[in-house]
C-alpha positions, 0 to 999 in steps of 0.5 A: 718371466719365471714366477720363481725368479720373480719371487727371488728378485722381489725378496732380494729387493725387499731385503736390500730395502730394509738393511738398517734401522735405528732400534733405540736412542738413549741418553745418560750421565757418565760422571760429568759427561753425556752419553748418547747411545744409538743402537741400530740394526744393520744387515749388510757389510756396507759402510756406515755414515752418521751424524750426531747433532743437537737442536736448540733455540731453532738451530741445529748444531752438528756435534760429530759426523761423517756426513757434514762439517761439525761445529768446532766447539762441540767436536772438540768436547765430544767423541764417537765410538762405533761397535757392532750395532752401537754408535756412542756419542760422549759429550764431555763437561755436559752442562744445562747449556747443552740441553736440547734435542739430540739427533742420531742420523744414520746412512748405510751405503747402498741402502735404499731406505734413506737416512734413519733418524731418531731424536731424544730430548735431553735435560740434565736434571732428568738424566739417569746415571749410566750403568757401567756394568751393563755396558761392560756386559753388553760388550764383553763375552760371558767367559771373560766376565766370569774370569774377571768376576771377584773370586769367592772364598770357596772358589779359592779353596778356602773354607767358609765358616758356617 
């Protein structure tokens, strides 16, 4: 086999083998709701399957999923949004009874690396408040943010006394 072709095949296999990776898993409080952000890297256009679950008292409870069957009581209190490189779980009316280890599991069709799994321990009293502005900045173009920003008196043509 031609060495050039061998290298090309090897590079293609290596690229396909590393199509996904969970970069960060974080949790915060948004009002009375828990938000768990699962940031990932995906280098393909292949479909993504996921599972958010919670582990507590030696028991795994599936919250939201495209892989298995979720627990009805948790599914009814939760919502998942998916955007480019971010999978976001919201668990409504979060209480200390919902504390535990939260798990994000991703699988991309045709990816040879297997499922990517990350977990985070969530304790209500130790959670930070979610930064709504940073979420807006991450998912909004800078031009739109400029248009939405409050206008200063000088930008409205008014004179500012000094």
